[in-house]
C-alpha angles and dihedrals in degrees: 000000000000112000124197136171109241133176109242119210120236105248141178113244135184111225149160110225124198142142102259131193110238092237090055099054097109095051090045093052093048092050096042096049091049092049092047093050090047096050097041089051092048090051089053090243128138128235106234104183148027123286115275142177116224109201106201097190136019112281120249117155085324138016139207099244136176117194126190148083141287107266137200095239128141097215144006118269147120118292099183137256092065092303121127136176110234137170116258103207118232131208136112119335141170107243131192131169122226118199112191142056121331088247085072094059097091090055091048091051091048088054093050091047091051092050089046093052088065093056129089093238142100126230115240090223101250131078140187143217112203111197102215096179127048108242091216089061103046139043113270091248088056100057112125117209124180112214110209119193108182117218128213105251 
């Protein structure tokens, strides 16, 4: 996996945020994405980017997780149904792209963390998985996921 350091833009995103048990991630994502699409549409806003998972702490048996999409909103705020528009902070990040099944993501993250340990940088404390492809439209081994590990500037 090629790993680069890229400057990420600050963006407004619509998300559902909860503490989620690691064995309940798939169900959370399915529910959260459906709610976000429903509430963004009801608010007359547009989705402007791919689905993502924003992990706000390091996983143990559970994780503080926000799931959603970039959104064409003017300001942060509550949309309803547990969906809110928040600012996803930008800045430098180590970025790698994993192509393959979601089962391969732990190994891809291990590769990114190993690369990062050799750098003179500090992690911000959160990280993202940006699901570039829609898993309902490609074969599982063709899923493309951007791994984004924000760095303290």
